[in-house]
MIDOSE-1310 file (N, C-alpha, C; in nm, 2 decimals, decimal comma, always signed):
residues 98
mcyn	-0,21/-0,58/+2,10/-0,24/-0,47/+2,13/-0,41/-0,47/+2,08; -0,51/-0,37/+2,19/-0,64/-0,32/+2,13/-0,68/-0,25/+2,06; -0,76/-0,30/+1,97/-0,79/-0,21/+1,87/-0,95/-0,18/+1,91; -0,95/-0,06/+1,82/-1,13/+0,05/+1,88/-1,14/+0,12/+1,76
kfms	-1,24/+0,15/+1,73/-1,24/+0,23/+1,64/-1,27/+0,38/+1,64; -1,21/+0,42/+1,73/-1,14/+0,54/+1,78/-1,01/+0,52/+1,74; -0,91/+0,40/+1,72/-0,78/+0,41/+1,70/-0,75/+0,46/+1,58; -0,63/+0,55/+1,55/-0,57/+0,51/+1,39/-0,43/+0,59/+1,44
iqfp	-0,39/+0,54/+1,30/-0,24/+0,58/+1,26/-0,20/+0,60/+1,16; -0,13/+0,71/+1,13/-0,15/+0,76/+0,97/-0,03/+0,71/+0,92; +0,00/+0,65/+0,83/+0,11/+0,61/+0,77/+0,10/+0,61/+0,62; +0,27/+0,65/+0,60/+0,28/+0,71/+0,46/+0,30/+0,58/+0,36
itik	+0,21/+0,59/+0,23/+0,23/+0,44/+0,14/+0,27/+0,53/+0,02; +0,34/+0,44/-0,04/+0,39/+0,48/-0,16/+0,26/+0,37/-0,25; +0,24/+0,45/-0,37/+0,09/+0,38/-0,47/+0,20/+0,40/-0,60; +0,26/+0,34/-0,67/+0,29/+0,32/-0,79/+0,21/+0,34/-0,95
ilye	+0,16/+0,40/-1,00/+0,09/+0,38/-1,09/+0,20/+0,28/-1,23; +0,12/+0,20/-1,27/+0,17/+0,11/-1,44/+0,06/+0,15/-1,53; +0,04/+0,18/-1,64/-0,03/+0,15/-1,81/+0,01/+0,07/-1,84; -0,12/+0,00/-1,82/-0,10/-0,20/-1,97/-0,24/-0,15/-2,08
keak	-0,10/-0,06/-2,20/-0,18/-0,06/-2,30/-0,28/-0,15/-2,37; -0,24/-0,30/-2,30/-0,36/-0,40/-2,35/-0,45/-0,41/-2,28; -0,50/-0,40/-2,14/-0,58/-0,42/-2,10/-0,71/-0,31/-2,09; -0,76/-0,29/-2,19/-0,87/-0,23/-2,24/-0,98/-0,16/-2,11
dapy	-1,04/-0,22/-2,07/-1,11/-0,22/-1,97/-1,06/-0,17/-1,83; -0,92/-0,23/-1,76/-0,89/-0,11/-1,64/-0,71/-0,11/-1,69; -0,65/-0,01/-1,79/-0,55/-0,03/-1,83/-0,45/+0,06/-1,68; -0,46/+0,11/-1,55/-0,41/+0,17/-1,47/-0,42/+0,06/-1,37
vayi	-0,27/+0,06/-1,33/-0,26/-0,04/-1,23/-0,14/+0,04/-1,08; -0,22/+0,00/-1,00/-0,21/+0,05/-0,86/-0,15/-0,01/-0,80; -0,02/+0,02/-0,73/+0,05/-0,09/-0,63/+0,10/-0,02/-0,51; +0,07/-0,10/-0,42/+0,14/-0,04/-0,30/+0,21/-0,19/-0,24
pefd	+0,39/-0,08/-0,27/+0,47/-0,20/-0,21/+0,47/-0,22/-0,07; +0,44/-0,14/-0,05/+0,47/-0,19/+0,16/+0,39/-0,28/+0,20; +0,29/-0,33/+0,16/+0,14/-0,41/+0,14/+0,17/-0,48/+0,02; +0,20/-0,51/-0,03/+0,24/-0,56/-0,13/+0,10/-0,60/-0,22
lssc	+0,02/-0,53/-0,27/-0,10/-0,50/-0,25/-0,13/-0,41/-0,40; -0,22/-0,45/-0,52/-0,24/-0,39/-0,62/-0,39/-0,35/-0,65; -0,39/-0,30/-0,75/-0,58/-0,31/-0,80/-0,54/-0,24/-0,95; -0,67/-0,23/-0,99/-0,66/-0,11/-1,14/-0,83/-0,06/-1,13
gkte	-0,82/-0,02/-1,25/-0,92/+0,11/-1,27/-0,91/+0,15/-1,43; -1,03/+0,25/-1,45/-1,05/+0,27/-1,64/-0,93/+0,39/-1,60; -0,91/+0,45/-1,49/-0,84/+0,59/-1,47/-0,71/+0,57/-1,37; -0,64/+0,66/-1,37/-0,54/+0,63/-1,27/-0,59/+0,68/-1,13
kear	-0,69/+0,74/-1,13/-0,78/+0,80/-0,99/-0,87/+0,66/-0,97; -0,93/+0,63/-1,01/-1,00/+0,51/-1,03/-0,95/+0,41/-0,91; -0,80/+0,37/-1,01/-0,67/+0,26/-0,94/-0,65/+0,29/-0,81; -0,57/+0,43/-0,82/-0,51/+0,48/-0,69/-0,72/+0,47/-0,55
knvk	-0,83/+0,48/-0,58/-0,89/+0,48/-0,49/-0,91/+0,32/-0,46; -0,97/+0,21/-0,59/-0,90/+0,09/-0,55/-0,84/+0,03/-0,46; -0,72/+0,04/-0,51/-0,61/-0,01/-0,41/-0,65/+0,04/-0,23; -0,65/+0,18/-0,25/-0,71/+0,19/-0,09/-0,82/+0,14/-0,06
eale	-0,88/+0,13/-0,12/-1,04/+0,02/-0,04/-0,98/-0,08/+0,00; -0,90/-0,14/-0,11/-0,83/-0,29/-0,10/-0,77/-0,28/+0,07; -0,63/-0,19/+0,06/-0,58/-0,25/+0,17/-0,69/-0,17/+0,32; -0,76/-0,11/+0,30/-0,85/-0,10/+0,40/-0,93/-0,22/+0,41
lvie	-0,98/-0,27/+0,29/-1,06/-0,44/+0,38/-0,92/-0,54/+0,39; -0,84/-0,54/+0,39/-0,69/-0,61/+0,41/-0,69/-0,58/+0,59; -0,68/-0,47/+0,61/-0,64/-0,41/+0,74/-0,77/-0,44/+0,82; -0,85/-0,42/+0,78/-0,99/-0,48/+0,82/-1,03/-0,59/+0,86
elkk	-0,96/-0,74/+0,76/-0,97/-0,84/+0,78/-0,86/-0,89/+0,92; -0,69/-0,83/+0,87/-0,65/-0,81/+1,00/-0,72/-0,77/+1,13; -0,71/-0,66/+1,16/-0,82/-0,69/+1,26/-0,89/-0,81/+1,35; -0,98/-0,81/+1,24/-1,09/-0,87/+1,31/-1,01/-1,02/+1,36
qnkl	-0,89/-1,05/+1,29/-0,82/-1,20/+1,32/-0,73/-1,17/+1,41; -0,71/-1,03/+1,50/-0,64/-1,01/+1,53/-0,44/-1,02/+1,51; -0,48/-0,99/+1,41/-0,39/-1,01/+1,37/-0,23/-0,86/+1,32; -0,31/-0,75/+1,31/-0,22/-0,68/+1,26/-0,13/-0,62/+1,31
eeyl	-0,11/-0,58/+1,45/+0,01/-0,56/+1,48/+0,10/-0,68/+1,46; +0,06/-0,77/+1,48/+0,12/-0,91/+1,37/+0,24/-0,85/+1,25; +0,16/-0,85/+1,17/+0,16/-0,82/+1,03/+0,24/-0,73/+0,98; +0,21/-0,61/+1,08/+0,30/-0,44/+1,08/+0,35/-0,47/+1,13
tdig	+0,42/-0,52/+1,24/+0,58/-0,60/+1,31/+0,65/-0,68/+1,16; +0,57/-0,77/+1,07/+0,65/-0,83/+1,00/+0,67/-0,76/+0,91; +0,65/-0,64/+0,85/+0,69/-0,57/+0,73/+0,77/-0,41/+0,80; +0,80/-0,44/+0,94/+0,86/-0,31/+0,95/+0,84/-0,25/+1,04
idlk	+0,72/-0,22/+1,08/+0,62/-0,10/+1,15/+0,58/-0,10/+1,30; +0,69/-0,03/+1,35/+0,65/-0,08/+1,55/+0,53/+0,03/+1,55; +0,44/+0,01/+1,59/+0,35/+0,09/+1,62/+0,38/+0,16/+1,76; +0,46/+0,13/+1,90/+0,53/+0,18/+1,96/+0,62/+0,32/+1,97
ksss	+0,70/+0,27/+1,87/+0,77/+0,36/+1,78/+0,73/+0,46/+1,69; +0,67/+0,63/+1,71/+0,65/+0,69/+1,57/+0,73/+0,71/+1,44; +0,90/+0,69/+1,46/+0,95/+0,70/+1,36/+1,00/+0,56/+1,29; +0,90/+0,45/+1,30/+0,94/+0,30/+1,30/+0,93/+0,30/+1,11
fpki	+0,84/+0,38/+1,06/+0,81/+0,37/+0,92/+0,92/+0,35/+0,84; +0,93/+0,26/+0,74/+1,03/+0,27/+0,66/+1,08/+0,34/+0,61; +1,15/+0,42/+0,58/+1,28/+0,47/+0,53/+1,25/+0,47/+0,34; +1,21/+0,55/+0,27/+1,18/+0,56/+0,16/+1,26/+0,64/+0,07
iiep	+1,38/+0,58/-0,06/+1,45/+0,72/-0,11/+1,43/+0,67/-0,21; +1,42/+0,80/-0,33/+1,41/+0,75/-0,45/+1,56/+0,79/-0,58; +1,57/+0,73/-0,60/+1,71/+0,80/-0,64/+1,70/+0,75/-0,82; +1,79/+0,88/-0,90/+1,75/+0,82/-1,05/+1,87/+0,72/-1,05
fvfr	+1,84/+0,63/-1,18/+1,93/+0,54/-1,22/+1,93/+0,53/-1,40; +2,07/+0,56/-1,43/+2,07/+0,60/-1,55/+2,10/+0,43/-1,60; +2,06/+0,41/-1,73/+2,04/+0,31/-1,83/+2,17/+0,38/-1,91; +2,21/+0,29/-1,95/+2,31/+0,25/-2,05/+2,30/+0,22/-2,18
fs	+2,28/+0,22/-2,30/+2,27/+0,19/-2,40/+2,36/+0,19/-2,48; +2,49/+0,05/-2,53/+2,51/+0,11/-2,59/+2,63/-0,07/-2,62
């Protein structure tokens, strides 16, 4: 696939937010499981912004190496099919303490 500055796709991502109280400088961690990528920040908003910037850097580097389509295929995304994005299901799970 040939990439240019005008091409774009919209991809739904999951951003999980964790709070690490021991990390005083940047206790919020944002994690994108689809790309196994994380970043942190002083606030939740900053952590989300940082992880999105990290994802943009990863995608740009993959494009430079002409490996973006291969990478997306490896994580289950087929750019030729608009419905190929991974299905995400959120279900409650009951923990029993007895």
